[in-house]
Every structure is written in C-alpha cells, then in structure tokens.
C-alpha positions as CSV (number, residue, x, y, z in Angstrom):
1,X,3.0,-12.1,-15.8
2,X,4.6,-9.5,-13.5
3,X,3.7,-9.4,-9.8
4,X,1.5,-6.4,-9.0
5,X,2.1,-3.9,-6.3
6,X,-1.0,-1.8,-5.6
7,X,-0.6,1.9,-4.9
8,X,-3.3,3.8,-3.1
9,X,-3.6,7.4,-2.5
10,X,-5.4,10.4,-4.1
11,X,-3.2,12.6,-6.3
12,X,-5.7,15.4,-6.0
13,X,-5.6,15.5,-2.2
14,X,-2.3,16.8,-1.0
15,X,-2.3,14.8,2.3
16,X,-2.9,11.6,0.4
17,X,-0.8,12.1,-2.7
18,X,2.7,11.0,-1.7
19,X,2.4,7.3,-2.8
20,X,1.3,8.4,-6.3
21,X,4.1,10.9,-6.5
22,X,6.6,8.1,-5.9
23,X,5.2,5.9,-8.7
24,X,7.7,7.0,-11.4
25,X,10.7,6.3,-9.2
26,X,9.4,2.9,-8.1
27,X,8.5,1.8,-11.6
28,X,12.0,2.7,-12.7
29,X,13.6,0.9,-9.8
30,X,11.4,-2.2,-10.0
31,X,10.8,-3.0,-13.7
32,X,9.9,-6.7,-13.0
33,X,6.8,-5.5,-11.1
34,X,3.6,-3.8,-12.3
35,X,2.5,-0.9,-10.1
36,X,-1.2,-0.4,-10.3
37,X,-2.9,2.6,-8.8
38,X,-6.1,1.8,-7.0
39,X,-8.8,4.5,-6.5
40,X,-9.6,4.6,-2.8
41,X,-13.2,3.7,-3.6
42,X,-12.3,0.5,-5.4
43,X,-12.3,-2.9,-3.8
44,X,-9.0,-4.6,-3.2
45,X,-8.3,-7.6,-5.3
46,X,-8.8,-11.0,-3.7
47,X,-5.5,-12.8,-3.9
48,X,-3.4,-14.7,-1.5
49,X,-0.8,-12.0,-1.1
50,X,-1.2,-8.3,-1.4
51,X,1.6,-5.7,-1.5
52,X,0.2,-2.2,-1.0
53,X,1.7,1.3,-0.8
54,X,-0.5,3.8,1.0
55,X,-0.3,7.0,3.0
56,X,0.0,6.8,6.8
57,X,-0.3,9.7,9.2
58,X,1.5,10.6,12.4
59,X,4.9,9.4,11.3
60,X,7.9,10.9,9.5
61,X,9.4,7.6,8.3
62,X,8.3,5.0,5.8
63,X,6.8,2.0,7.8
64,X,6.3,-1.6,7.0
65,X,3.0,-3.2,8.2
66,X,1.9,-6.8,7.7
67,X,-1.2,-8.8,8.4
68,X,-0.1,-9.1,12.0
69,X,-0.5,-5.3,12.3
70,X,-4.0,-5.1,11.0
71,X,-5.5,-4.5,14.4
72,X,-3.2,-1.5,14.9
73,X,-4.8,0.2,11.9
74,X,-7.3,2.7,13.2
75,X,-10.5,2.8,11.2
76,X,-12.1,6.1,10.2
77,X,-15.6,6.8,11.5
78,X,-18.1,5.1,9.2
79,X,-21.3,7.0,8.4
80,X,-22.2,5.3,5.2
81,X,-21.0,2.5,2.9
82,X,-18.8,5.0,1.1
83,X,-16.8,5.6,4.3
84,X,-15.2,2.2,4.6
85,X,-11.4,2.6,4.6
86,X,-8.4,0.4,3.9
87,X,-8.1,-0.9,7.5
88,X,-11.7,-2.0,7.6
89,X,-11.5,-3.6,4.2
90,X,-8.3,-5.6,5.0
91,X,-9.6,-6.8,8.4
92,X,-12.8,-8.0,6.7
93,X,-11.0,-9.7,3.9
94,X,-8.7,-11.4,6.4
95,X,-11.6,-12.6,8.5
96,X,-13.3,-14.0,5.4
97,X,-10.1,-15.7,4.3
98,X,-10.0,-13.7,1.1
99,X,-6.3,-12.7,1.7
100,X,-3.6,-14.6,3.6
101,X,-0.7,-12.3,3.5
102,X,-0.6,-8.5,3.4
103,X,2.3,-6.2,3.3
104,X,1.8,-2.4,3.4
105,X,4.5,0.1,2.8
106,X,3.2,3.1,4.7
107,X,4.4,6.5,3.3
108,X,4.1,9.6,5.5
109,X,1.7,12.3,4.3
110,X,4.6,14.8,4.0
111,X,8.3,14.9,4.1
112,X,11.3,15.2,1.7
113,X,10.3,13.2,-1.4
114,X,13.7,11.7,-2.3
115,X,14.4,10.6,1.3
116,X,11.0,8.9,1.5
117,X,11.4,7.4,-1.9
118,X,14.8,5.9,-0.9
119,X,13.2,4.4,2.3
120,X,10.4,2.9,0.3
121,X,12.8,1.4,-2.3
122,X,14.9,-0.2,0.5
123,X,11.8,-1.7,2.1
124,X,10.5,-2.9,-1.3
125,X,13.8,-4.5,-2.2
126,X,13.7,-6.4,1.1
127,X,10.2,-7.7,0.8
128,X,10.3,-8.5,-2.9
129,X,13.7,-10.2,-3.2
130,X,12.1,-13.6,-3.5
131,X,9.1,-12.6,-5.6
132,X,8.8,-14.5,-8.9
133,X,6.7,-13.8,-11.9
134,X,3.2,-15.4,-11.9
135,X,2.5,-18.0,-14.6
C-alpha cells in the first residue's frame, strides 16, 4: 500500500486552489505515493503520521510546518461547528493523541505556479526520502 499525502484546498475558490492545481505535477514526480484530496469539511484521518499540503497566506514561499509549529497556526474565528479549521483540528487531534507527527507543506495562495511546484517538490523529496510502503 502506498503512503498517502493529503491535499487540502478548494479548487472552486481561487485563494485556496493552489494545492489542487499542483496535484498533477506532484503525482507525476512521486508515483510511489497516493495523493488524496480532502474536502475542507472532512475530518482528517487518524494516523500516527500525517503529511498534508495546504494553502497558507501571508507568504510568497512554500513553507514546511511540523507538529512543533501547530501553536503558530492561527485559527479562524469560529461561529459554528462548520467553522472549525485545519489548525484547530490538528491541535485537538494532537491533544487527544490521535496523531503523533504532522508535516504540512504550506503553499502560498498566489504566485508563479512552476516556481511554487518546484519548491514543493524539493520539500517533499526531503521529507519523504525515508518513507516506505505500508504493509
């Protein structure tokens, strides 16, 4: 079974669509992985290690975040149960010991697609070099 990299983002909302636009390039570059798109309203899978690709704002570069950076993720204002965001969900899962290790490849909301794709590919190569298929 191939390891899974989860891709968040909304292809219908321009500010949140970059991760989904990069999917074809990433799938071609990393055939030993499964890239699974998660709808923003879905729950994250409970597994020991999560690798996520998501949009981040206020940056021009692809960023790497880990479980040590979860407190740096600013939560959106929550008005209802539908407003919980990725930061809140990851912090809660970590607190409940539902996840141990999280790696987030943060993609800027805009920029030159091939440059950002190359940055994401470099980071993914670094963090996945020791990943082995699951049995």
